[in-house]
Z-matrix of the N, CA and C atoms (Angstrom, degrees):
N
C 1 1.446
C 2 1.522 1 108.67
N 3 1.307 2 115.95 1 129.04
C 4 1.451 3 121.16 2 -178.63
C 5 1.525 4 109.41 3 -78.48
N 6 1.326 5 116.90 4 131.88
C 7 1.462 6 119.66 5 178.91
C 8 1.527 7 109.44 6 -76.56
N 9 1.362 8 116.37 7 148.11
C 10 1.460 9 119.17 8 -177.90
C 11 1.529 10 110.71 9 -66.35
N 12 1.321 11 114.39 10 147.17
C 13 1.457 12 119.17 11 177.90
C 14 1.523 13 108.83 12 -88.91
N 15 1.327 14 115.75 13 131.01
C 16 1.455 15 121.30 14 178.51
C 17 1.510 16 109.18 15 -113.15
N 18 1.304 17 115.16 16 133.94
C 19 1.461 18 119.85 17 175.49
C 20 1.524 19 107.56 18 -95.44
N 21 1.323 20 115.98 19 112.38
C 22 1.465 21 120.19 20 -177.48
C 23 1.521 22 112.22 21 -65.31
N 24 1.317 23 116.59 22 -23.69
C 25 1.462 24 119.53 23 -179.28
C 26 1.531 25 112.05 24 -79.49
N 27 1.325 26 117.75 25 -5.00
C 28 1.463 27 121.44 26 -177.67
C 29 1.529 28 109.75 27 -135.74
N 30 1.354 29 116.98 28 86.00
C 31 1.467 30 120.31 29 -177.70
C 32 1.528 31 113.44 30 -59.47
N 33 1.342 32 117.23 31 -32.31
C 34 1.462 33 120.41 32 179.56
C 35 1.533 34 110.63 33 -63.82
N 36 1.333 35 116.31 34 -41.19
C 37 1.460 36 121.17 35 177.72
C 38 1.527 37 110.38 36 -62.63
N 39 1.340 38 116.19 37 -44.67
C 40 1.468 39 120.43 38 -179.97
C 41 1.526 40 110.40 39 -61.36
N 42 1.332 41 117.08 40 -43.53
C 43 1.466 42 120.82 41 -179.93
C 44 1.521 43 110.99 42 -64.32
N 45 1.327 44 117.60 43 -40.84
C 46 1.467 45 119.27 44 179.07
C 47 1.526 46 110.99 45 -64.48
N 48 1.342 47 117.74 46 -36.68
C 49 1.467 48 120.95 47 177.93
C 50 1.528 49 110.90 48 -66.57
N 51 1.326 50 117.08 49 -38.89
C 52 1.473 51 120.96 50 177.44
C 53 1.522 52 109.11 51 -63.58
N 54 1.332 53 117.26 52 -46.11
C 55 1.466 54 120.74 53 179.58
C 56 1.521 55 111.71 54 -61.95
N 57 1.322 56 117.81 55 -38.41
C 58 1.471 57 121.28 56 176.77
C 59 1.524 58 110.24 57 -60.18
N 60 1.327 59 116.20 58 -42.84
C 61 1.457 60 120.85 59 179.70
C 62 1.519 61 112.25 60 -64.46
N 63 1.329 62 116.45 61 -41.56
C 64 1.464 63 119.98 62 179.23
C 65 1.517 64 111.28 63 -66.89
N 66 1.329 65 117.63 64 -42.30
C 67 1.463 66 120.51 65 -179.00
C 68 1.521 67 111.69 66 -66.97
N 69 1.334 68 117.81 67 -24.99
C 70 1.460 69 118.41 68 178.50
C 71 1.523 70 111.15 69 -69.05
N 72 1.336 71 117.46 70 -16.63
C 73 1.458 72 121.77 71 177.28
C 74 1.525 73 112.04 72 -86.80
N 75 1.323 74 116.99 73 -20.30
C 76 1.458 75 121.97 74 -175.36
C 77 1.524 76 111.40 75 -108.26
N 78 1.326 77 115.42 76 154.72
C 79 1.463 78 121.97 77 178.29
C 80 1.526 79 108.60 78 -129.59
N 81 1.324 80 115.87 79 145.09
C 82 1.464 81 121.17 80 176.24
C 83 1.528 82 108.36 81 -96.52
N 84 1.320 83 115.77 82 127.23
C 85 1.471 84 121.93 83 179.03
C 86 1.522 85 109.08 84 -114.95
N 87 1.331 86 115.51 85 140.77
C 88 1.458 87 121.54 86 174.70
C 89 1.520 88 107.66 87 -121.33
N 90 1.331 89 115.24 88 118.74
C 91 1.467 90 122.48 89 -178.90
C 92 1.512 91 109.81 90 -105.27
N 93 1.318 92 116.61 91 140.55
C 94 1.460 93 121.73 92 165.68
C 95 1.521 94 106.59 93 -120.55
N 96 1.324 95 114.77 94 149.81
C 97 1.463 96 120.90 95 -173.45
C 98 1.520 97 111.67 96 -120.24
N 99 1.339 98 114.91 97 152.76
C 100 1.466 99 121.88 98 173.61
C 101 1.529 100 107.10 99 -85.00
N 102 1.307 101 117.21 100 124.52
C 103 1.462 102 121.45 101 174.91
C 104 1.520 103 114.76 102 59.53
N 105 1.339 104 118.46 103 54.12
C 106 1.467 105 119.20 104 177.64
C 107 1.528 106 110.48 105 -66.73
N 108 1.323 107 117.97 106 163.77
C 109 1.471 108 120.34 107 179.26
C 110 1.534 109 110.48 108 -57.28
N 111 1.332 110 116.82 109 143.40
C 112 1.467 111 119.44 110 -179.79
C 113 1.533 112 111.18 111 -65.48
N 114 1.328 113 115.81 112 149.53
C 115 1.471 114 122.84 113 178.36
C 116 1.530 115 111.59 114 54.73
N 117 1.302 116 116.11 115 41.97
C 118 1.458 117 121.97 116 -176.81
C 119 1.520 118 108.58 117 -129.15
N 120 1.342 119 118.18 118 139.81
C 121 1.463 120 119.32 119 179.26
C 122 1.526 121 113.75 120 -61.36
N 123 1.330 122 118.05 121 -16.85
C 124 1.465 123 120.30 122 177.33
C 125 1.521 124 111.69 123 -65.67
N 126 1.336 125 116.75 124 -15.10
C 127 1.460 126 120.57 125 174.36
C 128 1.524 127 111.40 126 -64.31
N 129 1.337 128 116.46 127 -23.82
C 130 1.464 129 121.37 128 176.90
C 131 1.522 130 111.26 129 -86.80
N 132 1.336 131 116.64 130 -25.91
C 133 1.454 132 122.22 131 -177.98
C 134 1.509 133 111.06 132 132.61
N 135 1.314 134 115.29 133 -173.30
C 136 1.452 135 121.60 134 -178.43
C 137 1.527 136 108.62 135 -145.73
N 138 1.327 137 116.47 136 131.58
C 139 1.457 138 121.48 137 179.55
C 140 1.517 139 111.61 138 -108.21
N 141 1.318 140 116.08 139 132.25
C 142 1.463 141 122.55 140 -178.27
C 143 1.528 142 108.73 141 -136.17
N 144 1.319 143 116.54 142 136.48
C 145 1.456 144 121.01 143 171.55
C 146 1.518 145 107.44 144 -107.73
N 147 1.340 146 116.24 145 129.79
C 148 1.466 147 120.61 146 -174.26
C 149 1.524 148 110.11 147 -153.29
N 150 1.342 149 115.25 148 169.75
C 151 1.464 150 120.88 149 178.98
C 152 1.529 151 112.04 150 -70.21
N 153 1.342 152 116.20 151 -36.63
C 154 1.463 153 121.25 152 179.65
C 155 1.519 154 108.23 153 -160.46
N 156 1.329 155 117.52 154 -178.29
C 157 1.461 156 120.85 155 -176.49
C 158 1.526 157 112.59 156 -65.15
N 159 1.316 158 117.61 157 -32.70
C 160 1.475 159 120.97 158 178.46
C 161 1.522 160 109.35 159 -68.07
N 162 1.324 161 116.85 160 -43.61
C 163 1.459 162 121.59 161 177.45
C 164 1.530 163 110.30 162 -61.99
N 165 1.324 164 117.30 163 -42.10
C 166 1.469 165 121.39 164 178.59
C 167 1.523 166 110.81 165 -61.48
N 168 1.322 167 117.39 166 -42.12
C 169 1.470 168 121.33 167 178.21
C 170 1.529 169 110.96 168 -63.49
N 171 1.322 170 117.04 169 -38.25
C 172 1.473 171 120.83 170 177.74
C 173 1.526 172 110.78 171 -65.52
N 174 1.323 173 116.30 172 -40.14
C 175 1.468 174 120.16 173 178.00
C 176 1.526 175 110.08 174 -63.74
N 177 1.337 176 117.34 175 -44.54
C 178 1.473 177 120.72 176 176.74
C 179 1.520 178 111.18 177 -58.72
N 180 1.329 179 116.21 178 -45.52
C 181 1.468 180 120.83 179 -178.19
C 182 1.530 181 111.64 180 -63.06
N 183 1.321 182 116.98 181 -35.41
C 184 1.460 183 121.20 182 -176.31
C 185 1.529 184 113.19 183 -85.42
N 186 1.322 185 117.52 184 -10.49
C 187 1.463 186 119.84 185 -176.27
C 188 1.523 187 111.76 186 -125.33
N 189 1.296 188 117.16 187 -75.31
C 190 1.472 189 122.95 188 -174.51
C 191 1.526 190 111.02 189 -62.18
N 192 1.335 191 116.85 190 -48.94
C 193 1.458 192 120.09 191 -174.93
C 194 1.528 193 112.29 192 -71.11
N 195 1.319 194 118.34 193 -24.62
C 196 1.463 195 120.87 194 176.04
C 197 1.524 196 109.34 195 -64.77
N 198 1.314 197 116.57 196 -41.51
C 199 1.465 198 120.52 197 -177.31
C 200 1.531 199 113.03 198 -82.18
N 201 1.335 200 117.52 199 -37.78
C 202 1.467 201 121.04 200 -171.90
C 203 1.520 202 114.27 201 -110.95
N 204 1.316 203 117.44 202 0.15
C 205 1.453 204 120.06 203 -174.27
C 206 1.530 205 108.90 204 79.88
N 207 1.305 206 116.16 205 168.70
C 208 1.463 207 120.19 206 -178.38
C 209 1.524 208 109.13 207 -71.80
N 210 1.316 209 115.76 208 127.49
C 211 1.459 210 122.27 209 178.54
C 212 1.522 211 109.10 210 -107.42
N 213 1.313 212 116.50 211 144.66
C 214 1.464 213 120.55 212 176.48
C 215 1.528 214 109.28 213 -74.55
N 216 1.309 215 115.93 214 124.73
C 217 1.463 216 121.21 215 178.91
C 218 1.527 217 109.02 216 -77.78
N 219 1.313 218 115.54 217 127.30
C 220 1.457 219 121.08 218 178.08
C 221 1.533 220 110.65 219 -89.09
N 222 1.346 221 115.93 220 -42.73
C 223 1.464 222 120.63 221 -179.35
C 224 1.524 223 110.10 222 -157.00
N 225 1.334 224 115.29 223 153.48
C 226 1.465 225 122.33 224 176.32
C 227 1.526 226 108.17 225 -132.84
N 228 1.314 227 116.10 226 132.39
C 229 1.463 228 121.38 227 175.17
C 230 1.519 229 107.09 228 -114.41
N 231 1.330 230 116.10 229 119.50
C 232 1.465 231 120.76 230 177.58
C 233 1.521 232 108.90 231 -88.91
N 234 1.326 233 116.08 232 142.48
C 235 1.465 234 123.01 233 -178.68
C 236 1.527 235 111.24 234 56.46
N 237 1.319 236 115.02 235 44.78
C 238 1.461 237 121.00 236 -178.88
C 239 1.530 238 109.73 237 -61.99
N 240 1.323 239 115.59 238 140.77
C 241 1.459 240 121.59 239 173.09
C 242 1.521 241 105.86 240 -87.14
N 243 1.322 242 116.94 241 107.53
C 244 1.460 243 120.70 242 -173.67
C 245 1.525 244 112.56 243 -63.65
N 246 1.319 245 117.56 244 -20.16
C 247 1.469 246 119.68 245 178.62
C 248 1.522 247 111.47 246 -64.53
N 249 1.325 248 118.08 247 -19.23
C 250 1.454 249 121.57 248 -179.65
C 251 1.524 250 113.72 249 -91.74
N 252 1.328 251 117.72 250 -0.44
C 253 1.464 252 120.47 251 179.77
C 254 1.528 253 110.51 252 -80.22
N 255 1.321 254 116.00 253 167.73
C 256 1.460 255 123.00 254 -176.76
C 257 1.535 256 111.55 255 -49.11
N 258 1.321 257 115.80 256 119.01
C 259 1.469 258 121.16 257 -174.72
C 260 1.525 259 113.54 258 -79.05
N 261 1.330 260 117.26 259 -15.80
C 262 1.460 261 120.14 260 -177.38
C 263 1.523 262 113.19 261 -95.60
N 264 1.331 263 117.59 262 -28.98
C 265 1.457 264 119.75 263 -175.05
C 266 1.525 265 113.51 264 -121.21
N 267 1.332 266 117.61 265 -41.80
C 268 1.461 267 120.23 266 -176.28
C 269 1.530 268 110.88 267 -79.53
N 270 1.321 269 117.54 268 -57.15
C 271 1.468 270 121.36 269 -174.68
C 272 1.543 271 112.57 270 -54.51
N 273 1.342 272 119.51 271 -46.80
C 274 1.468 273 118.05 272 -179.10
C 275 1.542 274 113.31 273 -67.69
N 276 1.310 275 117.18 274 -16.39
C 277 1.472 276 120.84 275 -175.59
C 278 1.520 277 113.45 276 -116.63
N 279 1.305 278 116.27 277 19.74
C 280 1.458 279 121.65 278 -175.69
C 281 1.534 280 109.89 279 -81.23
N 282 1.320 281 115.67 280 145.56
C 283 1.457 282 121.06 281 174.96
C 284 1.521 283 110.40 282 -91.71
N 285 1.319 284 115.71 283 -161.54
C 286 1.466 285 121.74 284 -177.66
C 287 1.524 286 109.96 285 -80.59
N 288 1.326 287 116.74 286 107.10
C 289 1.468 288 121.73 287 -177.36
C 290 1.528 289 112.19 288 -76.46
N 291 1.331 290 117.04 289 -8.88
C 292 1.465 291 119.65 290 -178.86
C 293 1.526 292 112.60 291 -89.52
N 294 1.325 293 116.91 292 -3.19
C 295 1.467 294 120.88 293 179.61
C 296 1.523 295 110.28 294 -110.90
N 297 1.306 296 115.71 295 144.35
C 298 1.461 297 121.23 296 179.10
C 299 1.525 298 109.49 297 -63.44
N 300 1.329 299 115.63 298 129.24
C 301 1.460 300 120.81 299 177.99
C 302 1.514 301 111.66 300 136.69
N 303 1.323 302 115.17 301 -171.78
C 304 1.467 303 122.27 302 -179.38
C 305 1.525 304 108.87 303 -83.20
N 306 1.331 305 117.21 304 128.31
C 307 1.460 306 121.20 305 177.75
C 308 1.524 307 112.94 306 -115.17
N 309 1.311 308 117.26 307 -10.16
C 310 1.463 309 121.21 308 169.44
C 311 1.516 310 108.54 309 -153.93
N 312 1.325 311 117.59 310 129.98
C 313 1.462 312 126.49 311 -8.07
C 314 1.531 313 110.23 312 -70.10
N 315 1.306 314 115.93 313 157.60
C 316 1.457 315 119.82 314 -178.65
C 317 1.534 316 110.77 315 -76.17
N 318 1.309 317 115.41 316 161.59
C 319 1.462 318 120.71 317 177.11
C 320 1.519 319 114.09 318 104.66
N 321 1.334 320 118.82 319 5.99
C 322 1.460 321 122.65 320 -178.38
C 323 1.514 322 111.21 321 -118.90
N 324 1.302 323 119.32 322 48.94
C 325 1.461 324 121.49 323 -178.36
C 326 1.484 325 108.08 324 -75.71
């Protein structure tokens, strides 16, 4: 595997290359649930960034399911393009999708 080339004269370029490398290790997952709690943002879905699907399930179990109980997963989208999510409720309230953890709804770090 060829190591990325860093230009020492351009720290911004080097940082962007490092971030690209880190994001290649992580995946964005979008979960929808059957019968989520009423008046709850989980009715729109849940976004998680994780190393793989097993890691994402562990994050859900340690955060969302602790507060709301175990919910039946209706669907999971791996490597979801967040630009396609709900523009009125999800996008304005989205957390940092580049960090491992729950990014929608916020508050479950």
